[in-house]
Structures are given as C-alpha cells and as structure tokens.
C-alpha positions as CSV (number, residue, x, y, z in Angstrom):
1,M,178.2,-55.5,-75.2
2,P,176.0,-52.5,-74.0
3,R,177.1,-49.2,-75.0
4,L,178.0,-46.3,-72.4
5,S,176.5,-43.2,-73.3
6,L,178.8,-40.7,-71.6
7,N,181.8,-40.7,-74.6
8,A,185.1,-42.3,-75.7
9,V,186.2,-45.4,-73.8
10,Y,189.5,-44.7,-71.8
11,T,192.5,-46.2,-73.4
12,R,195.1,-47.9,-71.3
13,A,198.0,-46.4,-73.6
14,A,196.7,-43.0,-72.7
15,A,196.9,-44.0,-69.0
16,A,200.4,-45.0,-69.3
17,A,201.8,-42.0,-70.9
18,A,199.6,-39.9,-68.3
19,T,201.2,-41.5,-65.5
20,A,204.8,-41.9,-66.3
21,A,205.9,-39.2,-64.1
22,F,204.2,-40.8,-61.2
23,L,205.5,-44.1,-61.8
24,A,209.0,-42.8,-62.0
25,A,209.0,-41.6,-58.3
26,C,206.7,-44.5,-56.9
27,S,208.4,-46.9,-54.4
28,D,206.5,-49.6,-56.1
29,A,207.8,-48.7,-59.8
30,P,207.6,-52.0,-61.6
31,T,210.2,-53.6,-63.6
32,A,208.4,-56.3,-65.8
33,P,207.3,-55.4,-69.1
34,S,203.5,-55.3,-70.3
35,K,202.4,-58.8,-71.1
36,D,198.9,-58.3,-72.6
37,A,196.1,-55.6,-74.0
38,P,192.7,-55.3,-74.1
39,T,191.5,-56.9,-77.3
40,A,188.3,-55.3,-77.5
41,K,186.3,-52.2,-76.4
42,S,185.5,-52.9,-72.4
43,D,182.1,-52.0,-70.9
44,V,184.0,-50.9,-67.6
45,L,186.2,-48.1,-68.9
46,Q,185.3,-44.4,-69.6
47,S,186.7,-41.1,-70.3
48,V,184.7,-38.4,-69.3
49,N,185.9,-34.9,-69.5
50,G,189.4,-35.9,-69.1
51,F,189.0,-38.2,-66.2
52,S,189.6,-41.8,-66.6
53,R,187.1,-43.9,-65.0
54,H,187.1,-47.7,-64.1
55,I,183.3,-48.4,-63.3
56,M,181.5,-51.3,-61.8
57,P,178.6,-51.6,-63.9
58,T,175.0,-51.7,-62.9
59,R,173.8,-55.3,-62.4
60,E,171.6,-54.8,-65.7
61,L,174.6,-53.8,-67.9
62,A,176.6,-56.3,-66.2
63,N,174.1,-59.2,-67.1
64,Q,174.2,-57.8,-70.7
65,A,177.8,-57.8,-71.2
66,K,178.2,-61.5,-69.7
67,P,182.2,-61.1,-69.7
68,S,184.2,-63.9,-70.0
69,S,185.8,-65.0,-66.6
70,G,187.8,-68.0,-67.1
71,A,191.4,-68.1,-68.3
72,S,190.8,-69.1,-71.9
73,A,193.9,-67.3,-73.0
74,G,196.0,-69.4,-70.5
75,G,197.6,-68.8,-67.1
76,T,195.2,-67.1,-64.5
77,G,193.0,-65.4,-67.0
78,I,194.3,-61.7,-65.6
79,F,197.5,-60.3,-66.6
80,Y,199.9,-57.8,-65.4
81,H,201.1,-54.5,-67.4
82,G,203.8,-53.1,-65.5
83,G,202.1,-50.3,-63.3
84,P,202.1,-49.7,-59.5
85,V,200.0,-51.5,-56.8
86,L,199.4,-50.7,-53.3
87,Q,201.9,-53.3,-52.3
88,A,202.7,-52.5,-48.6
89,A,199.1,-51.8,-47.7
90,T,195.9,-50.0,-48.9
91,N,194.8,-46.8,-46.7
92,V,191.2,-45.7,-47.0
93,V,189.5,-42.2,-46.1
94,S,186.0,-41.9,-46.1
95,V,184.6,-38.6,-46.8
96,Y,180.8,-38.4,-46.2
97,W,179.6,-35.4,-48.6
98,A,176.3,-34.6,-47.0
99,S,174.6,-32.3,-44.8
100,A,173.6,-35.3,-42.2
101,P,174.6,-38.9,-41.5
102,I,174.4,-40.9,-44.9
103,Y,174.4,-44.4,-42.9
104,S,173.0,-45.3,-39.4
105,G,175.3,-44.4,-36.9
106,G,177.6,-42.5,-39.0
107,P,180.0,-39.4,-38.2
108,A,178.0,-36.0,-37.5
109,A,178.0,-33.6,-40.4
110,G,180.8,-31.2,-40.3
111,T,183.2,-33.4,-38.1
112,T,186.6,-35.6,-38.6
113,G,187.4,-38.5,-36.7
114,T,189.8,-41.7,-36.9
115,G,188.6,-44.8,-38.7
116,G,187.9,-46.4,-35.1
117,S,185.3,-43.6,-34.3
118,D,183.0,-44.0,-37.4
119,G,180.1,-46.1,-35.9
120,S,178.3,-46.8,-39.3
121,N,178.7,-50.2,-40.6
122,V,180.4,-49.0,-43.6
123,G,183.0,-47.8,-41.1
124,A,182.9,-51.8,-39.2
125,F,183.5,-53.3,-42.6
126,L,186.5,-51.0,-43.4
127,R,188.0,-51.7,-40.0
128,G,187.6,-55.5,-40.5
129,L,188.8,-55.9,-44.4
130,G,192.4,-55.9,-43.7
131,G,193.5,-59.4,-42.5
132,S,190.7,-61.1,-43.7
133,P,190.2,-64.1,-45.8
134,Y,188.2,-62.2,-48.2
135,F,190.8,-59.5,-48.7
136,N,193.4,-62.3,-48.6
137,I,192.6,-63.0,-52.3
138,N,194.7,-59.7,-53.2
139,T,197.9,-61.5,-51.9
140,T,198.0,-63.6,-55.1
141,Y,198.9,-60.3,-57.0
142,T,202.2,-58.9,-57.2
143,D,204.4,-55.6,-58.0
144,G,206.8,-55.4,-60.4
145,S,209.4,-56.8,-58.3
146,G,207.3,-59.9,-57.4
147,A,206.4,-59.0,-54.2
148,H,203.1,-60.2,-53.1
149,I,200.2,-57.6,-51.9
150,A,200.1,-57.4,-48.2
151,N,196.9,-58.4,-46.7
152,V,196.5,-54.7,-44.7
153,V,193.8,-52.1,-45.2
154,N,193.8,-49.4,-42.9
155,Y,190.9,-47.3,-42.3
156,N,192.7,-44.1,-41.2
157,G,189.9,-41.9,-40.6
158,F,186.9,-39.8,-41.9
159,W,185.7,-36.4,-42.7
160,A,182.1,-35.9,-42.9
161,N,182.1,-32.8,-44.9
162,N,178.8,-30.6,-44.8
163,S,180.2,-27.6,-47.0
164,N,179.2,-27.2,-50.7
165,V,177.0,-30.2,-50.4
166,P,175.3,-31.3,-53.7
167,A,171.9,-30.6,-53.8
168,N,169.0,-33.5,-54.1
169,G,169.0,-34.2,-57.9
170,A,172.5,-32.7,-58.4
171,S,174.9,-34.5,-60.9
172,V,178.3,-34.1,-59.5
173,S,181.5,-34.1,-62.0
174,D,184.7,-35.5,-61.0
175,A,186.0,-31.8,-61.5
176,Q,183.8,-30.9,-58.4
177,M,184.9,-33.9,-56.5
178,I,188.6,-33.2,-57.0
179,A,187.8,-29.3,-55.7
180,M,186.2,-30.6,-52.9
181,L,188.8,-32.9,-52.0
182,Q,191.4,-29.9,-52.7
183,S,189.6,-28.0,-50.1
184,G,190.0,-30.7,-47.8
185,F,193.8,-30.8,-48.0
186,D,193.8,-27.0,-47.9
187,S,192.0,-26.6,-44.6
188,G,193.5,-29.6,-42.9
189,K,190.4,-31.8,-42.8
190,L,192.3,-34.2,-45.1
191,T,195.9,-35.3,-44.5
192,Y,197.5,-36.2,-48.1
193,N,199.1,-39.8,-48.6
194,A,199.8,-41.3,-51.9
195,S,198.7,-44.6,-50.8
196,T,195.4,-43.8,-49.5
197,L,192.0,-44.4,-51.6
198,Y,189.8,-41.3,-50.7
199,A,186.5,-42.7,-50.7
200,I,184.1,-40.2,-51.5
201,F,180.3,-41.0,-50.4
202,S,177.0,-38.9,-51.2
203,A,173.7,-39.2,-49.9
204,N,170.6,-40.4,-51.5
205,G,169.3,-38.6,-54.5
206,V,172.9,-37.4,-55.8
207,N,174.2,-38.3,-58.8
208,L,178.0,-38.8,-58.1
209,G,179.6,-38.5,-61.3
210,G,176.6,-38.2,-63.7
211,G,175.8,-41.9,-64.7
212,F,175.0,-43.3,-61.6
213,G,172.2,-45.7,-61.8
214,S,172.1,-46.1,-65.2
215,Q,176.0,-47.0,-66.1
216,Y,177.5,-47.7,-62.9
217,C,177.2,-48.2,-59.2
218,A,180.5,-46.8,-58.1
219,Y,183.9,-46.0,-59.7
220,H,187.7,-45.5,-59.0
221,T,189.9,-43.1,-60.5
222,H,192.5,-40.6,-59.8
223,G,193.2,-37.0,-60.4
224,T,195.7,-34.0,-59.4
225,V,195.8,-32.2,-56.3
226,T,198.4,-29.3,-55.0
227,V,199.7,-30.1,-51.5
228,G,202.0,-27.6,-50.3
229,G,202.4,-26.2,-53.6
230,V,203.4,-29.5,-55.3
231,S,201.3,-31.4,-57.6
232,K,200.1,-34.9,-56.4
233,T,198.2,-37.9,-57.7
234,V,195.3,-38.4,-55.5
235,L,193.1,-41.9,-55.7
236,Y,189.6,-41.5,-55.1
237,A,186.4,-43.8,-55.6
238,A,182.7,-42.3,-56.2
239,M,180.6,-43.9,-54.0
240,P,176.9,-42.9,-54.5
241,Y,173.7,-44.2,-52.4
242,N,173.5,-47.6,-54.0
243,M,169.9,-48.2,-52.3
244,Q,168.5,-45.2,-54.4
245,Y,168.6,-48.1,-56.9
246,P,168.1,-51.2,-55.1
247,A,167.5,-53.3,-58.5
248,N,170.3,-52.2,-60.3
249,C,172.9,-51.2,-57.7
250,S,172.4,-53.9,-54.7
251,A,171.4,-57.4,-54.4
252,N,168.0,-56.3,-53.7
253,L,167.6,-58.6,-50.4
254,S,164.2,-58.4,-48.6
255,V,166.3,-59.0,-45.2
256,W,169.9,-57.8,-44.9
257,P,172.4,-59.2,-42.9
258,N,172.9,-56.2,-40.7
259,G,169.5,-54.9,-40.7
260,D,171.0,-51.7,-42.4
261,P,170.1,-51.7,-46.5
262,G,172.1,-48.7,-47.0
263,A,175.4,-49.6,-45.4
264,D,174.9,-53.2,-46.1
265,A,174.5,-52.7,-49.9
266,E,177.1,-50.3,-50.0
267,V,180.0,-52.1,-48.7
268,N,179.7,-54.5,-51.9
269,T,180.8,-51.7,-54.1
270,L,183.4,-50.6,-51.8
271,A,184.9,-53.8,-51.4
272,H,185.1,-53.6,-55.4
273,E,186.6,-50.3,-55.6
274,V,188.9,-50.8,-53.1
275,E,190.5,-54.0,-54.2
276,E,190.7,-52.8,-57.7
277,T,192.5,-49.7,-56.4
278,T,194.7,-52.1,-54.6
279,T,195.8,-53.9,-57.5
280,D,195.5,-51.5,-60.5
281,M,195.7,-47.9,-58.8
282,M,196.5,-46.0,-61.9
283,G,194.8,-48.2,-64.6
284,N,197.6,-49.8,-66.0
285,A,198.8,-52.9,-63.5
286,W,196.4,-55.8,-63.2
287,Y,193.5,-56.5,-65.9
288,D,192.5,-58.9,-68.4
289,R,192.3,-59.0,-72.2
290,R,188.9,-57.0,-72.2
291,G,190.2,-54.5,-69.7
292,Y,188.3,-56.2,-66.5
293,E,190.2,-55.7,-63.3
294,N,190.1,-58.2,-60.5
295,A,186.7,-57.4,-59.1
296,D,185.1,-56.8,-62.3
297,K,185.4,-60.5,-63.2
298,C,183.2,-61.3,-60.2
299,A,180.8,-58.5,-60.2
300,W,177.7,-59.4,-59.0
301,K,178.4,-62.9,-58.1
302,W,178.1,-64.3,-54.7
303,G,179.1,-67.8,-54.3
304,T,178.3,-70.0,-51.4
305,T,175.8,-68.0,-49.0
306,Y,174.3,-68.6,-45.8
307,T,171.7,-67.6,-43.5
308,T,172.4,-65.3,-40.5
309,S,170.9,-64.9,-37.2
310,N,168.3,-62.3,-38.5
311,G,167.2,-64.0,-41.7
312,G,169.5,-62.1,-43.9
313,T,171.8,-63.5,-46.5
314,A,175.4,-63.4,-46.3
315,N,178.8,-64.9,-47.8
316,V,181.4,-63.6,-45.6
317,S,182.5,-62.3,-42.3
318,V,184.5,-59.5,-41.8
319,G,185.3,-57.7,-38.6
320,G,182.9,-59.9,-36.5
321,K,179.9,-59.2,-39.0
322,D,178.0,-60.7,-41.7
323,W,178.1,-59.4,-45.1
324,L,177.0,-60.2,-48.6
325,V,180.0,-58.9,-50.9
326,Q,180.8,-60.0,-54.3
327,M,183.5,-62.6,-54.6
328,N,187.0,-61.5,-56.3
329,W,189.1,-63.0,-58.8
330,V,192.1,-65.3,-57.3
331,N,195.6,-64.8,-59.6
332,S,196.6,-68.3,-59.2
333,G,196.3,-71.8,-60.7
334,S,193.8,-71.3,-63.4
335,G,192.0,-68.1,-61.7
336,G,188.3,-67.9,-60.5
337,C,186.2,-66.2,-58.2
338,L,186.4,-66.8,-54.9
339,N,185.0,-65.2,-51.5
340,K,187.8,-66.0,-49.2
341,L,191.3,-67.5,-49.6
C-alpha cells in the first residue's frame, strides 16, 4: 500500500471526538452503535495541519493500493458507524475561485447566482444529479434511525470569487480555504447551510490542498466558520483542476463525451466527493474495514461504457447529457460497484 507523504493518517476515533457536539445537535443524529472499524492504515485518510481529509487518490496510487472491494467480511462490505448522513437532501454550492471562468460557459468572475444560471457543464451535471439512476445508488444507505437517503441533490447556487485568487503555482492550505469561505459568509456572497457541500474549484496551475496530482485528485472534509457570532461546521470539498494531470486525475480520453475535457474530467471527482459527503459527511458514518467510503471502493472503475454521438466514451446519462463517471458502491445484497440503480 502506498505511503502518503503529508503526515499522519486521520483516525476515526479522533473524528468522533471532534464532532461530538455537532452530532448532539444534528437532526440526523444516529441511534445505532458502531459496527466496525478500520483494521489497517488506509491510503484515503489524511490529517494535515489539524484538518481531516478524505481523499480520492490519484489513478496511480489507487492502482498500487488495489483495495479489496468485495464483501469478504460478510454483509455488503461496508458498515455504519453511528455518524450523521445527509438523509433528506444534499445541497451543493459551487465556489469558483479564479480570476476568469474555470470551465467553458461558466460564471463570470466576481458574480453570484443560482445553480440554474451556471452555464458550465459542471453546472449541468449538478442540476441533473439529483433524481438520476446514478445518484439513486446512495438510497441504499440509511441514517441512524434506518431512514434511507433520498435521491435528492439541490444545486443551490455559485460564487465566482475573484478576490485573493491563488496565483499560478500556489499551494493553498485548508486554513486558506476556510478563510475564503468565511469571507463569503461575512460578505453575503455565500449563505450558510449545515447540509450544504461547498465545492471549491480552482484554476489550472493551482495546487489546492498541497498534494494535488501526486497524492489525490480531490477530497472532502469539514471545518469551522463563524456565522452570526456562532461557530458552525462547514462541509467543503477541494476540487482542483483535474486536467492539469490528465493521466493521473482523469480518464485521459482522446474524445470526451461533451467535448469539454476540463468539465468532463471534473464531474468524475465531483460525483465522488458529493456521494461521500452524503453518506459520510463527518467521517464517522459509512465506510469499510479499510476506511474506504462508498465511492472509494469503486474509484476509477467505469463498468459498462458506450460510445456517444461525438465519438466519446460515457457510462451514464445525467441531466440529458452523457458522462464518464466512476461507479459507486451499492449497499445491498453482497455489495458491488454499479453505475445506476
């Protein structure tokens, strides 16, 4: 299994202690006890400067690790550990942190708007994700009371933030990302919501998080912001520009299904982070004995593909468009990777 260079592996016990207060106040607070724990170091868990990260490894690291995706331990091969999930709906807000549109058709720098006014293919994917057969796989997971996760994703809006934009070649820390989100809440550019994943996108050339391209292609985590004088937990995902490293952070296709390599590649890692935040928002809900969340167990696996009208390769239709998106782990039967349910 590859060793990650940043530092110590994030432990689930630490996550549980750090989020106890949050769970007590959460409407999805679980009643079921923990059922399992990782039995070995996981290459998808990091602790960096006090921030817990659940990463999507690069293709190279994922191939080296070759995690077991089977259900050898019995059941579906993934277990519930008592933490909260986004049971009723997953809300997403895009934060495009750049001095110009990152993706073709994307919002102009300095603007805010609804999800419906995001003209990029990233926006199109997010608008179509909820209710799709692809996202329906997540309904096989439950909260602590046994209520199934709803097939609902709301793309609530975007902020194309062109303030304090990271320079080309810059390495951006989690503390800097949190500070940027805090500025959005303070200025009214962002509205705080505990069930929202704030997806932070950066431009080509920016090392979002410090290990982009060598260790991971994206990750999700949480931090603390202050809203109205009260400390709040904020869910966010680091979404660097995957086509900066096409061999390591994309399917590296010669023809992309929408003819838009930047966005076509990005929605794969975006789907990964959205579904993991939905089923394991605080790092203490659904994962297997090696610490792998649902999307980790199927990372960089496509299943059955088809050829699109432009000669590209796809495996799912979301929002009336074709995409090549990794499969997700179904929590039923003996488990397994599917691209629709």
